[in-house]
N, C-alpha and C positions, 0 to 999 in steps of 0.2 A: 462574560460570554455573549450577552446581548449585543454589546458593541462590536464584537468579532463577527457575529452574524450580520450585523448592519453593514460592516465593511464589505463582506462577501456579496450582500444583496446589491450594494452600490456598484460593485464590479460587474455583476451579472446584468444589471440594468443599463450598462453601457450599450447604446443603440447598435453599434456595429457587432458587438459580441452577442447581444440578444438576438439579432437577426440571424447570425451564424448558427447559434444554438437551435433556433427554430427550424432552420434549414436541415441541420444534421439529424435532429430527432424526427422530423417529418419524413425525411428520406429513409430513415431506418424503418419507420412504421409502414411506409409504402413498400419497402423491400420485403417485409414480412408478408404483406398482402399479395404481392406479385410473385414472390419467390424468385426474385431477381435483384442482385445488388445495385442499389442506387445510392450514390454519395454526393450530396449537393453542397455540403459545407465542410468545415474542418473541426477537429476534435475540441470540445470545450475544456477537456482535461488532458494533460499529458504527464505521464510518469517518466521521470528522468533519474537514472541511477548514478549517484555520485561515486559509488564504489561497490564491488561485489566481495570485498574483503571484510571479514568479521573477526572480532576478538573473542567470541564465545564458540562453544562446540555443541550447539543444540542438536539433539539426535534426529529431529524431523526436518531440519533445514539443510538443503543441499550445500549451501555455503559453509555452514557450521560443521556438518558431518563429513565434509570432504568429498562428496560425490559430484559436486558441480564441476563439469568438464571444461567449460569455457575459461579463457584466460582471465587471470586476476589483475586488477589494476584500479587506477583512480582517474576520474574525468578531470581534464585540464580546465582551469577557470576560463581561459580565453575561449576554448571550444564551447564550454557551457554557455557563455554569453552569446556566441554565434547561434546556438540553438534557440535560446530565448528570443533573440532578435527576429527569428523567423516565425515564431508562434504567438508573440504577445498581443498582436492586434486582433487575433481571433479567439484564443483560449483565455480562460479566466482562472483556472486552477492548475498549479504545478505540484505534483506529488513527488517528493524528493526522497525516494528510497526504492529498493527492489530486493536484491539478494545480499546486501551487505549492511554494515553499520555505517550510516552516512556520516556521522560525526568523526569518523576516522580520516575522512578526506580533509587535509589541512586547510582547504579553501572553502569548506562547506558553509560557514557563516556568511562569507562574501557572496556565495551563490544565492543565499536567501535574500541578502541585501539587494542584489541586482534584480531579483524577481520583484521585490517591493518597489524598487525604482521604476520598474515597468508596469506597476499596478496589477500584479498577479498575486492571487491568494495562494499561499504555500502551506502544504501539509507535510509533516515528516514523522518518522517513527524511529525510536531508539531503544536499545537495551539499557541505556544509562549507566553502563559499567565503564565510564570514561570520565576524564577530567573535563568539566564544563565551565566555560566562562559565561555564567548565567546572565550577567548584565548585557553582554554582547548579544546573546541569544534573544533576550527580551527586546532589546533595541533594534534587532534586525528586521522586525516586521513579520516574523513567522506567525502564521495564522493559527495553526493547530499542531500540537506535539503529542503523539501517541507514545506512552512509556510502557514497555512490556514488563509486567511484574507477575510472573506465573507461580507465585507462592507467597505466603504471608510469614513463613519462617525460613531461615537459611537452609535447613535440611531439605525441606520440600522444594524451595526455589532452585537449589543447586542440582536437583535430580534432572531437570530439563535445561535450565540455563547453566550448562556445565562450564566451570571456571568463573562463574559469576558471583558477585557479592551483593546480597540483598541490602546490606547496610549502605553500600555505595549508591544504590538506586534511591533509597530513601533520603539519603543526604542530598542528592542532586534534586529530587523533587521538592524537598523542603526549601532548598536554595532558590529554585525557580519561582516557587510561590511567593517567597519573601521578596525576591527581586521585582516581581510584578507589582506587589503592594508598595514597595519603597519607591519605585520609579513611576508609579501611578499609570501603568500601561496594562490594558486588559488582555493582551495577547502575549504569548500563544495560549490558546485554550489548552489546558493540560488534561489529557485523557489517559487514565490508567486502564491498561488492557490486560485482562486475565484469561489466558488460554486454558480452558477447562480440560484437564487430563485425569487419568485414573488415579494418579498418586497425589493430586492436589484438590480433588473435588470436595474433600472433607474440610477444606479451609475457606469455603465460600463466605461464610459469615465473618471469618477473620479478615478477609480481604475487603469486605464491605466496611468493617469498622476501621481498618487502616486507611481506606480511601477518605473517610470522613475526617479522620485524625490529620491526614496530610493536607486536607482542604483542596483537593484537586477538583477540577470542574466537572469531570465525568468519570464514571466507572463503567467499563464495557466488558461483558463476558463473551468469549468467542469460542466457537468450536474449532477443533484441530483438524488439519489435513494429514491423512496418513497415506502410506505408499505400498506397504507389504502386508500380507496376511498376519504376520507376527505382530504387527503394530496394533491389531485388534486387542489382543490380550495385554500387550505392553503399555499401551497409551490411551485407548478409548475409555472414557469414564463409564462407570456401571449404569448410571442414570441415562437412559436413551434421550432424554430431553437435551442433554449436552453433547449430542452427536449429530453430525451432518450425514451420517451413513446408516443404512440398515444392514443387518448381517443376514446373508442368504447362503445356507449350506457351507458355513465356515469361511465364506468370502465376504467382501464388503462392496456395496454400491451406494451411490448417492440416493438419498431418501425419495426425491421427487423425479428421478429419471433424468434423461438428457433430451431436451427439446432442440429442434433445428432452428435455433436463434441464438444471438449473442450481441447484446447491446454494447459490450466493451469494445468490440472491433470497429464500432462506428464512433465511439466517444472517448476512448482513453488508450491510445497506443503507448508503447514503451520505447525509450531511447536508452540503451545500455551504455555503460561508461565509455566504451570504445567507439560509440557512434552507430552501432548496429540497431536497426529498428526491429522490435519484436511486436507480434500481433497483440499481446497482452501480457500481464504479469504472471500468468500461469504457465507461459512458455519460458520456463526458467533458463533453459539452455539456448534459447533463440533458435530452436530447431527448424522453425518455419522461416526460411531465408527471404527477407524482403529487400535487403540492401543496406548500405551504410550512408549516414547523413553527411559524411565527409566527402562522399563521391557524388551524391545527389542531394537536391534540396529536400527539406522535410515534406513539402507539398508534393513533390514528384514521387516520393516513396508512399505517401499517404493514399495516392490514387493510382499507383502503378499496376501493371497487369497481374503481378504476383499477389498483391493484396486483394485486388478485385476477384481474382480466381479463388482465393481462400474464402472470401466472403460468400461467394456462390456455393462453395463446397459446404460451408456451415449451414446455409439455408436448405441444402439438399440432404446431407448426411453428416451431421456433426460427430457422431460416434466414431467415424473413421480415424479421427485424430486422437492420439494417446493423451495429449495435453488437455483435450476437451472432456475426456472420460472421467477426469478427477478434478473438474473445475467448479468454482463456486457460482457460476452464472445461474441465476434463478434460484439459488439456494440461500436460505437465511443463515448467514454465517455468525451473526451476533445474536446471542440468546437473550441478553438482557442489557439494558442500558439505564443507568441511574445518574442523576445529578447529585453531587454530594451536598 
């Protein structure tokens, strides 16, 4: 893990990228002070969606539960390379997921390899209910892999990860850990992520024990995002510690309110599989239209009038946007993180 952190630090200390990061963060702080959007640099981090298709039916996920309205598909490898070629000189992190299971894209490992070639640190997330070529993944240069495991027993796990097999996840994690040891490669850092829900909060000690047994690098407990009033009784854990919401008169709202600020839209935009740019990962439908990178360059979209206007609206009245009223900006989403 220390070696992985060292690799990231080396990337961050690249003079051009460091100067860019300083510009973008200082312009964000100045924007908060002046209440006027100023964008001097380019995003240090970019989320790219390899696919919005998933193999599971998780009830709180728009892709899994079938409520995602935008078209389903897979990003083409050549197009992916075109996007990377536009951002690699300024950005240092590429987040490779959004609304689908990234490993379902048949060219996904090649995408990671291209990022590594361009000296970009990559992070991805998986439900691990797939066949994995673990040697290829470890050799690809992937920096961090988040593995969702929302249950320590099959019965509990399958209540949320519908159609999932816990044994398959465990098998893949064991194989990844073994491959790292055998190949003597410290990456990817393997992070086990446990979404704390009403039906699984009784297994917290079991998941801690399982994380140690599997020898993963980290265990992270995370709060769940809900969408409807019924989700309060169906999914929110009984212990308020594991909620990002407070309950008010039978409805829910974020614990710490909604401030007129958002660092994400200065530092981490999203490119969906078809090339549409989204303001952030919470705009799952891409409802705020900025344009498509196949028609404009990344940098044209990053500072176009639509995006600048949206930033101004966020600094003025963030509550007016539905995607912002249930957003994790400024909210502590991770309850606990432990190294195994």
